VEXPA-229402 format. One line per field, with one value per residue: residue number from 1; x, y, z of N, C-alpha, C, O, CB in turn. Coordinates in Angstrom, 3 decimals, always signed. Glycine has a CB too. Layout:
<recs>
resi = NUM; ...
nxx = X; ...
nyy = Y; ...
nzz = Z; ...
caxx = X; ...
cayy = Y; ...
cazz = Z; ...
cxx = X; ...
cyy = Y; ...
czz = Z; ...
oxx = X; ...
oyy = Y; ...
ozz = Z; ...
cbxx = X; ...
cbyy = Y; ...
cbzz = Z; ...
</recs>
This chain:
<recs>
resi = 1; 2; 3; 4; 5; 6; 7; 8; 9; 10; 11; 12; 13; 14; 15; 16; 17; 18; 19; 20; 21; 22; 23; 24; 25; 26; 27; 28; 29; 30; 31; 32; 33; 34; 35; 36; 37; 38; 39; 40; 41; 42; 43; 44; 45; 46; 47; 48; 49; 50; 51; 52; 53; 54; 55; 56; 57; 58; 59; 60; 61; 62; 63; 64; 65; 66; 67; 68; 69; 70; 71; 72; 73; 74; 75; 76; 77; 78; 79; 80; 81; 82; 83; 84; 85; 86; 87; 88; 89; 90; 91; 92; 93; 94; 95; 96; 97; 98; 99; 100; 101; 102; 103; 104; 105; 106; 107; 108; 109; 110; 111; 112; 113
nxx = +0.914; +0.521; +1.391; +1.001; +2.277; +0.983; +2.378; +2.450; +3.432; +3.424; +1.066; -1.467; -1.265; -2.583; -1.244; -0.664; +1.208; +2.706; +4.047; +6.317; +4.576; +2.556; +4.108; +3.825; +5.548; +5.710; +4.690; +6.234; +8.648; +8.382; +10.036; +12.107; +10.928; +9.921; +12.284; +12.981; +11.162; +11.974; +14.432; +13.954; +12.128; +14.106; +15.741; +14.187; +11.860; +8.557; +4.850; +3.240; +0.127; -1.713; -1.439; -1.666; -0.453; -0.348; +0.207; +0.937; +0.802; +0.779; -0.894; -1.053; -1.276; -0.135; +1.387; +2.925; +5.633; +5.580; +6.730; +8.101; +7.724; +8.428; +7.714; +8.069; +10.935; +11.045; +9.599; +11.463; +13.667; +12.586; +11.687; +14.244; +15.804; +14.243; +14.764; +17.211; +18.730; +17.364; +16.914; +17.456; +14.854; +13.114; +14.154; +13.675; +15.201; +14.985; +14.537; +16.826; +18.687; +18.075; +18.629; +16.963; +15.722; +13.334; +11.507; +9.334; +6.548; +7.070; +6.956; +4.227; +0.847; -0.885; -2.892; -3.947; -4.947
nyy = -1.229; +2.237; +5.010; +8.357; +11.219; +14.219; +17.247; +20.446; +23.506; +25.219; +23.884; +22.163; +19.049; +15.859; +13.143; +9.470; +7.360; +4.043; +1.546; -1.116; -4.092; -3.416; -3.124; -2.257; +0.143; +2.873; +4.443; +3.543; +4.405; +7.285; +9.655; +9.444; +9.695; +12.126; +13.727; +12.880; +14.515; +16.935; +17.350; +17.188; +19.273; +21.528; +21.136; +21.416; +23.364; +23.541; +23.442; +21.851; +20.981; +19.447; +16.291; +12.721; +10.382; +6.762; +3.589; +2.008; +3.331; +6.726; +9.869; +12.853; +16.412; +18.615; +21.705; +22.955; +25.390; +28.317; +27.906; +25.482; +22.165; +19.623; +17.138; +14.496; +14.284; +15.191; +13.310; +11.094; +11.817; +11.914; +9.160; +8.033; +8.964; +8.312; +5.543; +5.128; +4.028; +1.744; -1.509; -3.804; -5.007; -7.828; -8.202; -8.151; -8.935; -6.913; -4.783; -4.949; -4.192; -1.508; -0.400; -0.444; -0.823; -2.324; -1.346; +0.751; +0.785; +0.783; +3.811; +6.213; +7.494; +10.161; +13.021; +15.644; +18.706
nzz = -0.005; -0.795; +0.931; +1.437; +2.778; +3.949; +3.946; +5.549; +6.102; +9.186; +10.084; +12.012; +13.196; +14.166; +15.789; +16.177; +18.035; +18.400; +20.478; +19.658; +19.274; +20.922; +23.380; +26.870; +27.853; +27.831; +30.259; +32.277; +31.431; +31.685; +32.374; +30.490; +28.001; +28.370; +28.377; +25.662; +24.089; +24.987; +23.951; +21.274; +20.747; +21.635; +19.361; +17.149; +17.146; +17.980; +18.702; +21.451; +21.602; +22.807; +24.417; +24.999; +27.120; +27.039; +28.339; +25.995; +23.725; +22.272; +21.672; +20.182; +19.652; +17.615; +16.667; +14.050; +13.227; +11.175; +7.757; +8.394; +7.803; +8.680; +10.264; +10.406; +10.767; +13.186; +14.785; +14.314; +15.844; +18.551; +18.714; +18.566; +20.640; +23.056; +22.743; +22.993; +25.384; +26.063; +26.218; +23.254; +21.688; +20.038; +16.782; +13.457; +10.416; +8.443; +10.096; +11.812; +9.731; +9.376; +11.653; +13.797; +16.910; +17.883; +19.434; +18.794; +16.835; +13.435; +11.797; +11.966; +12.690; +11.372; +11.137; +9.423; +10.826
caxx = -0.142; +1.120; +0.732; +1.633; +1.951; +0.904; +3.452; +2.006; +4.104; +2.457; -0.359; -1.634; -1.240; -2.852; -0.370; -0.771; +2.486; +2.288; +5.224; +6.052; +3.956; +2.112; +4.541; +3.490; +6.712; +5.913; +4.611; +7.499; +9.737; +7.823; +11.044; +12.930; +10.005; +9.660; +13.612; +13.205; +10.404; +12.537; +15.631; +13.365; +11.830; +15.159; +16.341; +13.119; +10.724; +6.704; +4.040; +2.399; -1.234; -2.399; -0.738; -2.015; +0.550; -0.872; +1.186; +1.514; +1.015; +0.513; -1.591; -0.629; -1.667; +1.302; +1.372; +4.251; +5.978; +5.732; +8.123; +8.417; +6.639; +8.881; +7.100; +8.994; +12.312; +10.844; +9.304; +12.815; +14.345; +11.847; +11.805; +15.701; +16.283; +13.659; +14.923; +18.695; +19.432; +16.471; +17.544; +17.063; +13.756; +13.048; +14.004; +13.873; +16.546; +14.687; +14.545; +18.227; +19.266; +17.819; +19.354; +15.811; +15.658; +12.336; +10.814; +8.331; +6.244; +7.329; +6.033; +3.194; -0.267; -1.019; -4.069; -3.895; -6.347
cayy = +0.060; +3.356; +5.910; +9.740; +12.042; +15.557; +18.109; +21.544; +24.106; +26.078; +23.185; +21.447; +17.650; +14.682; +11.828; +8.469; +6.600; +2.971; +0.630; -2.333; -5.312; -2.899; -3.099; -1.261; +0.670; +4.380; +4.983; +3.146; +5.234; +8.720; +10.628; +9.290; +10.112; +13.698; +13.990; +12.971; +15.637; +18.322; +17.369; +17.335; +20.558; +22.328; +21.070; +21.503; +23.770; +23.270; +23.593; +20.864; +21.689; +18.268; +14.943; +11.565; +9.158; +5.552; +2.459; +1.301; +4.283; +7.984; +10.485; +14.385; +17.298; +19.662; +23.130; +23.424; +26.615; +28.663; +27.727; +24.105; +20.903; +18.401; +16.342; +13.074; +14.228; +15.309; +11.824; +9.992; +12.348; +11.371; +7.835; +7.481; +9.575; +7.517; +4.130; +5.008; +3.138; +0.669; -2.882; -4.208; -6.035; -8.978; -7.624; -8.975; -8.754; -5.788; -3.890; -4.754; -3.457; +0.030; +0.008; -0.300; -1.636; -3.038; -0.397; +1.234; +0.366; +1.754; +5.018; +6.687; +7.690; +11.598; +13.518; +17.190; +19.222
cazz = +0.027; -0.884; +1.824; +1.148; +3.987; +3.747; +4.822; +5.260; +7.175; +10.028; +10.094; +13.040; +13.148; +15.372; +15.797; +17.140; +17.850; +18.833; +20.704; +18.988; +19.564; +22.121; +24.788; +27.459; +28.349; +28.071; +31.423; +33.299; +30.969; +31.289; +32.267; +29.175; +26.802; +28.506; +27.782; +24.324; +23.363; +25.216; +23.054; +20.084; +20.996; +21.372; +18.013; +15.960; +17.755; +17.566; +20.012; +21.764; +22.126; +23.596; +24.519; +26.026; +27.093; +27.363; +28.292; +24.855; +22.682; +22.791; +20.944; +20.608; +18.670; +17.300; +15.788; +13.582; +12.876; +9.566; +7.184; +8.571; +7.769; +8.885; +11.426; +10.402; +11.346; +14.661; +15.439; +14.368; +17.021; +19.681; +18.863; +18.752; +22.161; +23.863; +22.385; +22.940; +26.327; +26.343; +25.499; +22.046; +21.441; +19.016; +15.550; +12.239; +9.296; +7.838; +11.196; +11.932; +8.649; +9.503; +12.958; +14.694; +18.303; +18.168; +20.647; +18.396; +15.242; +12.073; +11.288; +12.945; +12.008; +11.328; +10.383; +9.246; +11.462
cxx = +0.940; +0.617; +1.519; +1.199; +1.711; +1.430; +2.860; +2.677; +3.212; +1.312; -0.238; -1.934; -1.619; -2.254; -0.838; +0.534; +2.284; +3.635; +5.161; +5.481; +3.152; +2.471; +4.300; +4.695; +6.596; +5.821; +5.515; +8.644; +9.234; +9.181; +11.804; +12.146; +9.946; +11.307; +13.601; +12.289; +11.196; +13.792; +14.841; +12.925; +12.926; +15.871; +15.403; +11.810; +9.271; +6.237; +3.299; +1.041; -1.941; -1.461; -1.544; -1.252; -0.399; +0.064; +1.763; +1.562; +0.683; -0.321; -1.258; -1.056; -0.644; +0.873; +2.754; +4.472; +5.821; +6.888; +8.811; +7.498; +7.227; +8.726; +7.802; +10.142; +12.039; +10.565; +10.769; +13.527; +13.928; +12.031; +13.197; +16.221; +15.569; +14.291; +16.445; +19.144; +18.426; +17.214; +16.882; +15.889; +13.889; +13.086; +14.292; +15.048; +16.398; +14.971; +16.266; +19.184; +19.216; +18.037; +18.036; +16.076; +14.588; +11.373; +9.417; +7.956; +6.717; +6.474; +5.247; +2.013; -0.496; -2.131; -3.898; -5.235; -6.431
cyy = +1.178; +4.509; +7.298; +10.562; +13.496; +16.480; +19.636; +22.470; +24.993; +25.330; +22.402; +19.952; +16.882; +13.657; +10.636; +7.516; +5.482; +2.221; -0.516; -3.577; -4.829; -2.992; -1.958; -0.546; +2.152; +4.946; +4.947; +4.072; +6.735; +9.662; +10.452; +9.776; +11.709; +14.355; +14.024; +14.068; +16.881; +18.374; +17.831; +18.960; +21.720; +22.319; +21.848; +22.032; +23.476; +23.371; +22.234; +21.250; +20.565; +17.158; +14.170; +10.502; +7.782; +4.555; +1.985; +2.154; +5.684; +8.743; +12.129; +15.087; +18.251; +20.607; +23.484; +24.722; +26.900; +28.613; +26.332; +23.015; +19.702; +17.563; +14.967; +13.317; +14.717; +14.134; +11.047; +10.683; +11.932; +9.900; +7.460; +7.874; +8.583; +6.044; +4.169; +4.079; +2.112; -0.676; -3.247; -5.239; -6.991; -8.088; -8.463; -8.355; -7.302; -4.557; -3.651; -3.902; -1.809; +0.218; +0.218; -1.287; -2.493; -2.596; +0.056; +0.445; +1.375; +2.990; +5.539; +7.208; +9.361; +11.856; +15.110; +17.652; +20.662
czz = +0.069; +0.061; +1.515; +2.342; +3.552; +4.594; +4.517; +6.470; +7.974; +10.370; +11.527; +12.800; +14.438; +15.025; +16.758; +16.779; +18.805; +19.141; +19.848; +19.906; +20.929; +23.286; +25.645; +28.476; +28.483; +29.285; +32.565; +32.706; +30.800; +31.411; +31.116; +27.937; +27.268; +27.723; +26.194; +23.579; +23.752; +24.447; +21.715; +19.915; +20.846; +20.118; +17.038; +16.603; +17.262; +18.786; +20.259; +22.315; +23.011; +23.493; +25.647; +25.949; +27.731; +27.482; +27.026; +23.570; +23.220; +21.543; +21.223; +19.245; +18.680; +16.376; +15.196; +13.208; +11.331; +9.000; +7.440; +8.646; +8.149; +10.138; +11.530; +10.961; +13.067; +15.329; +15.368; +15.577; +18.379; +19.832; +19.154; +20.078; +23.033; +23.878; +22.934; +24.192; +26.795; +25.435; +24.447; +22.175; +20.457; +17.640; +14.315; +11.288; +8.678; +8.798; +11.596; +10.875; +8.737; +10.885; +13.966; +15.715; +18.590; +19.239; +20.082; +16.953; +14.455; +11.933; +12.125; +11.994; +12.342; +10.755; +10.402; +9.899; +10.863
oxx = +1.971; -0.540; +2.736; +0.059; +2.443; +1.093; +2.800; +2.470; +2.248; +0.438; +0.828; -2.947; -1.139; -2.591; -1.297; +0.835; +1.783; +4.433; +4.102; +5.904; +3.050; +1.695; +4.521; +4.698; +7.384; +6.612; +5.665; +9.525; +9.644; +9.368; +12.238; +12.737; +9.928; +11.406; +14.080; +12.681; +11.163; +14.260; +15.192; +13.378; +12.744; +16.540; +15.788; +10.797; +9.037; +6.922; +2.813; +0.919; -2.721; -0.715; -1.955; -1.247; -1.042; +0.917; +2.930; +2.186; +0.359; -0.363; -1.222; -1.160; -0.269; +0.113; +3.574; +3.472; +5.894; +7.926; +9.856; +6.590; +6.571; +9.655; +8.055; +10.482; +12.861; +11.166; +11.158; +14.015; +14.744; +12.455; +13.375; +17.050; +16.295; +14.325; +16.866; +20.048; +18.611; +17.822; +15.662; +16.084; +14.998; +12.149; +15.119; +15.668; +17.370; +15.518; +16.842; +20.138; +20.066; +17.485; +18.131; +16.562; +14.736; +10.588; +8.407; +8.686; +6.769; +5.246; +5.576; +2.150; -0.291; -2.534; -3.722; -6.341; -7.390
oyy = +1.135; +4.909; +7.213; +10.602; +13.877; +16.596; +20.020; +22.189; +25.504; +25.958; +22.091; +19.701; +17.137; +13.112; +10.813; +7.057; +5.720; +2.178; -0.889; -3.904; -5.589; -2.986; -0.810; -0.710; +2.705; +5.833; +5.766; +4.472; +7.381; +10.437; +11.513; +10.216; +12.521; +15.180; +14.947; +14.487; +17.848; +19.499; +18.876; +19.700; +22.689; +23.287; +22.740; +21.333; +23.190; +23.397; +21.600; +21.795; +20.909; +17.086; +14.598; +9.731; +7.870; +4.609; +1.600; +1.830; +5.859; +8.157; +12.577; +14.577; +18.709; +20.376; +24.193; +25.322; +26.053; +29.090; +26.010; +22.963; +18.676; +17.387; +14.423; +12.474; +14.536; +13.854; +10.430; +9.876; +11.635; +9.407; +6.569; +7.148; +7.958; +5.411; +3.085; +3.296; +1.607; -0.703; -3.093; -6.284; -6.972; -7.327; -9.374; -7.331; -6.590; -3.525; -2.565; -3.174; -1.033; +1.228; +1.036; -2.395; -3.372; -3.346; -0.186; -0.224; +2.576; +2.925; +5.322; +7.333; +9.780; +11.092; +15.699; +17.175; +21.387
ozz = +0.740; -0.064; +1.356; +2.806; +2.639; +5.773; +3.349; +7.650; +7.403; +10.968; +12.058; +12.148; +15.543; +13.974; +17.886; +15.678; +19.904; +18.204; +19.343; +21.014; +21.892; +24.242; +25.261; +29.696; +29.251; +29.605; +33.473; +33.467; +29.835; +30.473; +30.668; +26.951; +26.343; +26.814; +25.536; +22.490; +22.991; +24.269; +21.166; +19.042; +20.108; +19.756; +16.281; +16.635; +16.088; +19.808; +19.323; +23.412; +23.899; +22.517; +26.725; +24.989; +28.777; +26.597; +26.958; +22.560; +24.395; +20.461; +22.369; +18.129; +19.760; +15.436; +15.780; +12.814; +10.440; +9.459; +6.873; +9.475; +7.970; +10.926; +12.605; +11.792; +13.966; +16.366; +16.359; +16.368; +19.251; +20.877; +19.985; +20.627; +23.807; +24.933; +23.338; +23.902; +27.902; +24.366; +24.500; +22.796; +19.925; +17.398; +14.300; +11.574; +8.428; +8.410; +11.666; +11.149; +8.298; +11.319; +14.881; +15.487; +19.438; +19.819; +20.743; +16.222; +14.721; +11.992; +13.292; +10.777; +13.482; +9.878; +11.469; +9.645; +11.131
cbxx = -1.338; +1.055; +0.817; +1.126; +3.129; -0.195; +5.314; +0.461; +5.244; +1.989; -0.656; -2.562; +0.052; -4.286; +1.110; -2.282; +3.864; +1.324; +5.318; +7.348; +5.091; +1.249; +5.840; +2.303; +7.823; +5.092; +3.693; +8.014; +10.305; +6.453; +11.869; +13.338; +8.284; +9.390; +14.604; +13.011; +8.763; +12.807; +16.512; +12.156; +11.349; +15.959; +16.539; +12.820; +10.877; +6.073; +2.920; +3.043; -2.333; -3.878; +0.936; -3.313; +2.109; -1.781; +0.609; +0.720; +0.166; +1.956; -2.964; +1.233; -2.993; +2.741; +0.925; +4.633; +7.303; +5.354; +9.034; +9.041; +6.008; +10.013; +5.487; +9.361; +13.463; +9.825; +7.985; +13.996; +14.250; +10.407; +11.310; +16.716; +15.751; +12.300; +14.634; +19.412; +20.054; +14.775; +17.571; +18.231; +12.610; +11.538; +14.782; +12.455; +16.508; +13.300; +13.565; +18.685; +18.546; +16.332; +20.398; +14.412; +15.641; +12.809; +11.808; +8.553; +4.687; +7.036; +5.192; +3.806; -1.480; -0.022; -5.534; -3.776; -6.383
cbyy = +0.141; +3.672; +5.380; +10.447; +11.975; +15.842; +17.885; +21.468; +24.838; +27.340; +22.020; +22.051; +17.278; +14.202; +12.216; +7.706; +7.462; +2.353; +0.149; -2.715; -6.623; -3.108; -3.287; -1.695; +0.292; +5.087; +4.642; +1.301; +4.651; +9.299; +10.648; +7.743; +9.193; +14.225; +12.888; +11.618; +15.764; +18.661; +15.781; +16.293; +20.525; +22.128; +19.535; +19.958; +25.002; +21.631; +24.862; +20.072; +22.212; +17.808; +15.105; +11.044; +9.565; +5.191; +1.368; +0.039; +3.931; +8.735; +9.974; +14.644; +17.870; +18.893; +24.461; +22.760; +26.814; +29.920; +28.817; +24.021; +20.606; +18.509; +16.121; +12.439; +15.405; +16.173; +10.854; +9.923; +13.698; +11.672; +7.184; +8.025; +11.335; +7.560; +3.674; +6.538; +3.931; +1.137; -4.128; -4.735; -5.453; -10.037; -6.526; -9.055; -10.018; -5.881; -4.614; -6.034; -3.933; +0.580; +1.554; -0.510; -0.777; -4.146; +1.112; +2.691; +0.161; +0.937; +4.738; +7.921; +6.590; +12.290; +13.001; +17.700; +19.256
cbzz = +1.524; -2.176; +3.444; -0.316; +5.070; +3.625; +4.231; +5.109; +6.693; +9.325; +8.624; +13.732; +12.744; +15.674; +16.249; +17.062; +18.151; +17.888; +22.114; +18.323; +19.738; +22.256; +24.832; +28.082; +27.518; +27.403; +31.749; +33.253; +29.604; +32.440; +33.363; +28.936; +26.714; +30.617; +28.275; +23.775; +23.808; +26.758; +22.937; +20.021; +22.240; +22.239; +17.540; +15.200; +17.829; +16.855; +19.916; +22.616; +20.763; +23.012; +24.917; +25.920; +28.213; +26.518; +28.840; +24.595; +21.440; +23.267; +21.166; +21.032; +18.853; +16.568; +16.759; +12.575; +13.343; +9.194; +7.780; +9.569; +6.351; +8.656; +11.212; +9.015; +10.361; +14.981; +14.447; +12.744; +16.991; +19.550; +17.742; +17.639; +22.575; +23.519; +20.627; +23.004; +27.551; +25.828; +26.322; +21.331; +21.141; +19.189; +15.541; +11.425; +7.841; +7.376; +12.501; +11.986; +7.409; +9.051; +12.752; +14.010; +19.415; +18.409; +21.053; +18.383; +14.826; +10.704; +10.274; +14.003; +12.499; +10.702; +11.086; +7.571; +13.296
</recs>
């Protein structure tokens, strides 16, 4: 299936991001998640208008700055920072090749608001 993301600078987006196999690790590592968001915000500013963190996934509403539509880079920073000190999960050859640790499901779901 071919999925095309809609990048619009200054837009609002609703995201859903899920852990691999819905592992309930987010609440137990909430400070790590907060640090990942802080790092991302310091490098690539945006507004978090709302966020809900559940054990195995999160929902958030972002407002991107004018002239910047790169939400994919922001999610890459957040996911990598969060995953950096966690042990590697079960990964297949495809994930190993892309240096994924088996912490997050690939990608995320976004809706332009």
